[in-house]
N, C-alpha and C positions, 0 to 999 in steps of 0.2 A: 504493499500499500504506500501511496505517496505521503510524504510528511513535509511540513513546512521547513524549508532550508533557506529562506530569504525573508525579506520584509514585505513580500507580496501578501495580499489578503489570502488566507487559507480557509477553504470550506470543506466540510466532510463530504458533501455532495452538491452537484450542480445539475440542473435540468434545463435544457434548451430545446426548442422545436421550431418548425416552420421557418427554416433558414432560406429555403428555395434557391439553392445554388443552381445556376443555369438560367436564371432570369435577371432581367435588368433591375427589378425591384429589390433584389437582395442587397442588404447593407453589409456586405462581406467585410469591408475594412473596419467597420465598427466592431463586428464580432471578432475579428482578428485581434484588435486592440484589447478587447475584453479577455479573450483566452490567454493572451500574452501576459496580462496583468494579474491573473489569479492562479492559485494552485488549488487542487482538489483531489480527494481520495477517489471519488466516484463521479464519473461524468456520464450523464444520460442524454442521448440525442433522441428526442421524443417524436420522431417522424417528420416527413416532408423536409428532410435535410437537402437531398438532391431532388430537383423537380423534373421527374421523368415525363410528366405531361407536357411541359414546355419543350423539352428536347425531342419529343415524338412528333412535334409539328413540322420538323424538317429543318429549322434554322437553329443551329447549335451556337449558344452564347455561353462561353465558359472561360472568362478572362483569368489572368494570373491571380487576381485577388481571390477568386473562387478556388483555384488550385491550392492556394496558401491555406485555406480553411481545412481542406482535407489533410494537408500536411500537419496542421496543428493537432488535429484529432489523433493522427498516427503518433506524433511526438509525445502527446499526453500519455498514450497507451505505453509507448516505449519507456517513458520515464517513471512508470509505476501506477498511474491512474487506472482504475478499472473503468473502461469505456464500453458502454452498452448502447447499441443502435436499435431503437425500436421503430419498426417499419410503419409508415403512414400511407395515405392514399396516393400522394404524388410520387412517392418512391416505391410503390407497390410492385414494381417489376422485380424487386428483391425477394418478394414473398415466395416465388417459385424456386428460388435458390437457397432459401433460408437453412435448410438442412445441410446442403453441401457447404455453405459458408461457415456454418457452425462447426463442421468437421474439419475444415481447413484452418480455422482460427485466423480470420482475415486481419492481418496486421495487429494481432492481439486485441482486436475489437470484437466483442460478442454481438451478433446480429440476431434479433428475436422479434416475434410478433407482439409480445407483451412480456412483462416480468413483474416481480414483487421486490420492493426495497424495504428493509428494516432500518428505522432510524436509530440514532444513538440511544434514545429513550424507549426503544423496543416497540415503536408503533409500526404497523405494516401498511405500506402504501402500494396500491396497485398502479402500475405505470403502463399506459396505453395511449396511442396517439389520439384515439377517439373516433376515427372515421367509421369504424365498424358499428358504431352506435348512432350514426347520423342517417336518418331516414331518407334524405335526399341521395346520399351516396349509395345506400343499399338498394333503393327501389326506383330511383329516378336518375340514373347515371347521366343521361343526356342533359338533364337540367343542371347537374353539377358541372359538366364541361362548359355549358353555356354561362353559368355563373362565374366560372374561372376566367373566361374571356372578358366578361364584364368587369371583374375585379382587376384584371391586367390593364384595362382601359382606364379605370380610376387611378391606378398607380402611375400610368403614363401621364395622365393629366396632372396628377399631384406633383410629379418630378418637375414639370415645367412651371407650375404654380410656385413651388418652393424655390426654384431658381430665381424667379422674379422677386419673391419675398426676401431672398438672400441679398439681392441688389440694394434693398432698403434696410438691411441689417436686422430683419425679422427672423425669428426662429422657425424651424420646420413645423409644418402643420399637416395632419393626416386627414385627407378628404374622405378616404374610405371608412376610417373610424368614425368620422362625423356622420356619415350617411348611416352606418350600422346603428349608431346610438340614437338615431332619430326616426328610423323607419320601424313602424310597429311590428311588421312581420319579422324583421330581422331580430328584434328584441324577444319576440315570442319564440323564435327558433333557438336563440341562445338559451333561454330559460328551459325549454324542452330538452335541449342537449345536456345541460347541467343536471337536470332532474333524472334523465335516463341513465347517465353515468353513475350518479349517486345511488340510484336503486340497484344497479348491477353491482356496484362496489359493496353495498350493504348485503346483498344476497350471497356474496362470496366470503363475507365475514371479515373484510379488511377495515382498517381505521379510516383510510382516505384513499383518494385517487389523484394521480398526477397525469395531466393530459395536455394536448395542444389543439391543433386543428382549426379552431375558430378565431385565432389571432386576438384573443382578448385575455390579457393577464389579470388574474384575480385569485384570491385565496379567501374562502369563506365556508361556512357550514351549510350544507344542503341536505335536508331530510336526515339530519343527525350524522352525516358523513362529512369529513373534511374534503372539500373540492378545491383542487389547485390547478389552475391553468397557467403554464409558464409563458404564454404570449407568443411572440414571434420576433424575427429579425428582418422584417420587411418594413414594418411601421414603427412598432414601439421599442424594439431593442431591449427586451426584458428576459430575465431568467429567474427560476426558482432556485433558492440555495438552502442548504441545510448546514447550520453551524455545528460546531463540535459537540454541543450539548443536546443536539436534536431539534433545536428551534428552527422553524422554517420561516423564510422571508422571500418576498418578491422584490427584486432589485431592477432598476432601470439604468442602463448605461447611457449617461447623458451625452447628447450631441452638442458640442460647444462651437463648432465651426459652422458659420452661416454663409460661407463663400464657396461651397462645393467640395471642399476637401473632406475626405472621409476620416475624421478624427473623433475620438471619444474622450470624455473627461477621465481623469485618473481616479475618480471616486464614483461610487454608486449610491443611489438613494432609494429608500423604500418607496414602493408604489402604494397609493391608497388602496387598500384591499376592497373598498366598497366602490371603486371607480368603475 
């Protein structure tokens, strides 16, 4: 297991998801800064790390910044962190190879469909991307693909809008998050998603669930179950972390450059769990 050997912040466990490597919306440089700045014993990659949907459209976008993230994961594993890759819907192409990859031990990274984590204070957390409990993904796949394209358009529009805001010294602003937080159907979907995962978690007898998928970082109690969503690295740049005593916290890697440079602050701040 990795142990703190420097003045870098050390966490017992870190969960990140929805990085979407292979898309222009991915804030790879921010994630690179985050991974370089922290140490952890356990690193969970909770799905949608590589965006196979985007790459299947025929135009491959995978710049050096994205390659660097894969190298970070491998380096973390090589230096002693226990790295677990939980497959999501955008990287579902890995599901057909999950048994082979498990046998090969891909760069000391464990690749699974889901797993269970035990915290330092002996609480059991079910770790799943969450797509298998999304009714749109399960029963209306064409609608999921359509929604994915619409989301890509919002991100494209947002990049240009934030470029203009940057010219006036204004911070980044998420159009897609704004839309999701104000459209009734989106809010109802999020509530349904959280409740479904909480019920499944309770039925399995776990204390809580850690997931991604819907790009909304939050930590709260749902139906008597601890529900943690670690957010994403497309809009919010958030992660769920476990401190050495088992305490869980959602942190946001602050973006301090408003001039297009992909930089992050050297500190992380707690995200309002009720946001």
